[in-house]
Structures are given as structure tokens and as C-alpha cells.
C-alpha positions in Angstrom: 7.2 143.5 46.7 9.5 146.2 45.4 8.1 149.8 46.1 8.1 152.3 43.3 8.6 156.0 44.1 5.5 157.9 43.4 5.4 161.4 41.9 3.0 163.5 43.9 1.8 166.7 42.5 3.6 169.7 44.1 1.8 172.4 45.9 1.8 176.1 46.1 4.0 178.4 43.8 6.0 175.5 42.7 2.8 173.8 41.5 1.8 176.8 39.5 5.2 177.1 38.0 5.5 173.5 37.0 1.9 173.6 35.6 2.9 176.3 33.2 6.5 175.3 32.4 6.4 171.5 32.0 3.7 171.5 29.3 5.5 174.3 27.4 8.9 172.6 27.7 7.3 169.4 26.4 5.8 171.0 23.3 9.0 172.8 22.3 11.3 169.8 22.6 8.8 167.3 21.1 8.5 169.6 18.1 12.2 169.5 17.5 12.0 165.7 16.9 10.5 166.4 13.4 13.4 168.9 12.6 16.1 166.4 13.9 14.5 163.6 11.9 14.6 165.8 8.8 18.4 166.3 9.3 19.2 162.8 10.0 17.0 160.6 7.8 19.0 161.2 4.6 21.9 159.3 6.0 20.1 156.3 7.4 17.0 154.2 6.9 14.2 155.1 9.3 14.2 151.9 11.2 18.0 151.7 11.3 18.0 155.2 12.7 15.5 154.3 15.3 17.2 151.0 16.4 20.5 152.9 16.9 18.8 155.5 18.8 16.9 153.1 21.0 19.9 151.0 21.9 21.9 154.1 22.8 19.1 155.5 25.1 18.5 152.1 26.7 22.2 151.7 27.6 22.4 155.3 29.0 19.3 154.7 31.1 20.4 151.4 32.3 23.7 153.1 33.6 21.6 155.8 35.3 19.4 153.2 36.9 22.3 151.2 38.2 24.0 154.3 39.6 20.8 155.5 41.2 19.8 152.0 42.5 16.4 152.4 40.8 14.0 149.5 41.3 13.6 147.1 38.4 10.1 145.9 37.3 9.0 142.5 38.4 8.8 139.8 35.8 5.0 139.9 35.6 5.2 143.6 34.9 7.6 143.3 31.9 5.2 142.6 29.2 2.7 145.5 30.2 5.6 147.9 30.3 7.0 146.7 27.0 3.7 147.0 25.2 3.4 150.7 26.2 6.9 151.4 24.9 6.1 149.5 21.6 3.1 151.6 20.9 4.9 154.9 21.6 8.4 154.2 20.2 8.0 151.4 17.6 4.6 152.5 16.4 4.4 156.2 16.7 8.1 157.0 15.9 8.4 154.2 13.5 5.5 155.4 11.4 6.5 159.1 11.7 10.1 158.4 10.6 9.0 156.2 7.8 6.6 158.9 6.5 9.3 161.5 6.7 11.7 159.3 4.7 9.2 158.8 1.7 8.7 162.7 1.3 6.1 163.8 3.8 7.2 167.1 5.2 7.5 167.7 9.0 4.5 170.1 9.0 2.2 167.5 7.2 3.5 164.6 9.7 2.9 166.9 12.7 -0.7 167.7 11.3 -1.5 164.0 11.2 0.0 163.5 14.8 -2.2 166.4 15.8 -5.2 164.1 15.2 -4.2 162.1 18.3 -6.0 164.2 20.8 -9.3 163.7 19.1 -8.8 159.9 19.1 -7.8 160.0 22.8 -10.9 162.0 23.6 -13.1 159.6 21.8 -11.6 156.5 23.6 -10.7 157.8 27.0 -14.3 157.6 28.3 -14.5 153.9 27.4 -11.1 152.7 28.5 -10.4 155.1 31.5 -13.7 156.1 32.6 -12.8 159.7 32.1 -15.5 162.3 31.5 -15.1 164.4 28.4 -17.2 167.6 28.6 -18.8 169.2 25.6 -16.4 172.2 26.1 -13.5 169.8 25.7 -15.0 168.3 22.6 -15.5 171.7 21.2 -11.9 172.7 22.1 -10.6 169.5 20.5 -12.5 170.2 17.2 -11.3 173.9 17.2 -7.6 172.7 17.8 -8.0 170.3 14.9 -9.2 173.1 12.7 -6.2 175.2 13.8 -3.8 172.3 13.0 -5.3 172.0 9.6 -4.9 175.7 8.9 -1.2 175.6 9.9 -0.3 173.1 7.2 -3.0 173.9 4.7 -0.7 175.4 2.2 1.5 172.3 2.3 -1.4 170.0 1.8 -2.8 172.1 -1.0 0.6 171.6 -2.9 0.1 167.8 -2.7 3.4 167.3 -0.8 4.0 163.7 0.4 2.7 160.4 -1.1 -0.5 158.4 -0.2 1.8 155.8 1.5 3.4 158.6 3.5 0.1 160.1 4.5 -1.2 156.8 5.6 1.9 156.2 7.7 1.5 159.6 9.3 -2.2 158.9 10.1 -1.2 155.6 11.6 1.3 157.3 13.9 -1.5 159.2 15.6 -3.3 155.9 16.4 -0.2 154.4 17.9 0.4 157.4 20.1 -3.2 157.4 21.2 -2.8 153.7 22.1 0.4 154.4 23.9 -1.2 157.3 26.0 -4.1 155.2 27.0 -2.1 152.2 27.7 0.4 154.1 29.8 -2.3 155.9 31.8 -4.1 152.7 32.6 -1.2 150.1 33.2 2.0 152.2 33.6 1.2 154.5 36.6 3.5 152.7 39.0 6.4 152.2 36.5 9.7 153.7 37.6 10.6 156.1 34.9 14.3 155.0 34.6 14.1 151.2 34.7 10.6 151.1 32.9 12.1 153.2 30.0 15.0 150.9 29.7 12.5 148.0 29.2 10.5 150.0 26.7 13.4 151.2 24.6 14.9 147.7 24.5 11.7 146.1 23.5 11.2 148.7 20.8 14.7 148.1 19.4 14.1 144.4 19.3 10.9 144.8 17.4 12.4 147.1 14.8 15.8 145.4 14.3 14.5 142.8 11.7 13.0 145.7 9.6 16.2 147.6 9.9 18.2 144.6 8.7 16.0 143.0 6.1 14.2 145.9 4.5 16.9 148.6 4.7 20.1 146.5 4.8 21.3 148.5 7.8 22.1 151.6 5.8 24.0 154.3 7.8 26.3 157.2 6.7 28.0 158.5 9.8 28.1 162.2 8.7 28.1 165.2 11.1 24.4 165.9 10.4 23.4 162.3 11.3 25.5 162.2 14.5 24.2 165.5 15.5 20.6 164.5 15.0 21.2 161.2 16.7 22.7 162.9 19.8 19.8 165.3 20.0 17.1 162.7 19.6 18.8 160.4 22.1 19.4 162.9 24.9 16.8 165.5 24.5 13.9 163.6 23.0 14.2 160.0 24.1 15.4 160.7 27.6 14.3 164.1 28.6 11.0 164.6 26.6 9.7 161.1 26.8 10.2 161.1 30.6 8.4 164.4 30.7 5.5 162.9 28.7 5.2 160.0 31.2 5.2 162.5 34.1 2.5 164.6 32.5 0.4 161.5 31.7 0.7 160.4 35.3 -0.4 163.7 36.7 -3.1 164.7 34.3 -6.1 163.3 32.5 -5.2 161.6 29.2 -7.3 164.0 27.2 -5.7 167.0 28.7 -2.2 165.7 28.1 -3.2 164.7 24.5 -4.4 168.2 23.8 -0.8 169.4 24.1 0.0 167.7 20.8 -2.2 170.4 19.0 0.6 172.9 19.8 3.2 170.8 18.1 2.4 171.7 14.4 2.5 175.5 15.1 5.7 175.0 17.1 7.2 173.0 14.3 6.1 175.7 11.7 8.0 178.2 13.8 11.2 176.1 13.8 10.8 175.6 10.1 10.6 179.3 9.5 13.7 179.9 11.5 15.8 177.1 10.3 14.5 176.3 6.7 13.1 179.7 5.7 9.5 178.4 5.6 7.1 181.2 5.3 4.6 182.0 8.1 1.5 183.2 6.3 -1.5 184.9 7.8 -3.3 181.5 7.6 -0.6 179.8 9.6 -0.7 182.5 12.2 -4.5 182.2 12.4 -4.2 178.4 12.8 -1.7 178.9 15.8 -4.3 181.2 17.4 -7.1 178.6 17.0 -4.8 175.9 18.4 -4.0 178.0 21.5 -7.8 178.6 22.2 -8.5 175.0 21.6 -5.9 173.8 24.2 -7.3 176.2 26.7 -10.8 174.9 26.3 -9.6 171.3 26.8 -7.3 171.8 29.6 -9.2 174.5 31.7 -10.4 173.1 34.9 -13.6 174.7 36.1 -14.0 175.0 39.9 
């Protein structure tokens, strides 16, 4: 049987630094996915965009795996690994990009994605036998209220369509399923070769939609190429790998709570890059989100 390298939690000062830096890094880079998608989607269909992205990432990671002589999954592991990738990449990203393409703004899409921790908390006890304390439930609810405040002004304006809102809502369920599946079945997966399988499987699932529904529409503009490079290197390789590491090291509810920080972070990027206004309501929502995350992730001795 091929052995897989295990990632053991570091100790001492390095453990404390990683405990603070890794989640913050994940939140910041994950938030940029909404911004990069907004830049690139006018020049390609959402499924076409994702298929190109997944193929590039799979090829790059396969090269890395070969050079590093990473162990490849056994045949009996392929289906389980592929399903986890399809939930996260095909499901979550597919629904999110489709929602953005039909007019849902990044803040609204991130709000709906912010529902994922609540879904995870509700299901983690049943699927993973993880205990969810009352304090965590209260923190999850508080974080959800904060997320709602952050994008309240956009929702009040009626931005987006019912179809787009439904797709955004569906994306949260796909990410929930991916988090729980990866936690339960993907713990021993090598992050390099396992990710190759997941991205390749996701590209195969989306390819028919890109061809038959979108006609493989692509305009190779500077904006599209820049967004594609960022999404491939920073999001698909760096941030997804970081997410899998965080899932492996922490309880699924604690990892999921990080997604509450994505809408406020996206709002900050929007203010800097698109002159979107940060109102007192938005700032209040950010504070509630921060408090909610602390309540969920705080480990009492």
C-alpha cells in the first residue's frame, strides 16, 4: 500500500503563528475569487471559464506531482476523491460563477456563500460526530446576522435575479457537502495528486455545459487572461490547498466559520477597487462577523 505524507500540527511558536496567519491568508485570497470572477466573466461563459481554469490547474499540479514524485491515489480511492472535488469545484464554483454571470453582485454572492457555516454546523454532528456547542450555534447565528448587514444595502436595491439568487444559495450547499465529504473521506489524500484528480474530474463534468449551453465562448482579452492567471495560481492551487490543510487540521464547523469573513473582506476589496461605499451598517456587520467567528473557533480549556 502506498503511504501518504501526513500533515501533523506544528508545535510551539510556529504553531501559534500558523494558527493566526493561515486562516487570515485563506480569507483574503478566497475573497479575491469574487473580484477576479467579476473581471473575467464578461469575456467568457461561466462554465467555459471554469473548464479552462480547471484544465490549466490540473496540468500544472500534475507536473509538480511528477517532479516531486508524489504518490498517486489507488484506483479504489479515485471515485471518493473525485466526488469531493466535484462538490467544491463543479458545484460551488459553478453555481457561484453562473450567479455572477446573470447579474448577482460579488457581495450578494458572498452573502449566500456565507450561509455555508450554518449548514455545516447543522450537519457536522450527524455526519462527523462532531459536538457543536451552544456558544458555537450563537456565534454562527451572530456571524450570519453580520453577513446579512454587510450586503443589506445591495439586497435592498433588488440587485440580481431570482435565478441568480437561487444559484448563489445552491453554491453554499455544494461547499457544505464538499467540506463534510473532504473531512470524512479525504484525510489521507495527497494534496498534489489528489487535487489533480479533483480538478480533472470537475473539468470533465463541466465540459458538456461549456460546449452545448455556452458554445465555448471566450474572448482572450487582457482582463480575462489576468483573471485566469490569478484564479489558477492563487485560488485553485494556493487557496484550495490551504483550505484542504485547514479542513484536515480543524473541526469542520471551525473551518466553515472562516467563510463568514469573506463577505466583509470582499466588501473591502470592492471599496478599494470599485469605489463601493463602506457604510456604518457594513462596518457594524464586519464587527458582528468577527465576534461570531471568535465564538465559533474559540477553544475553551
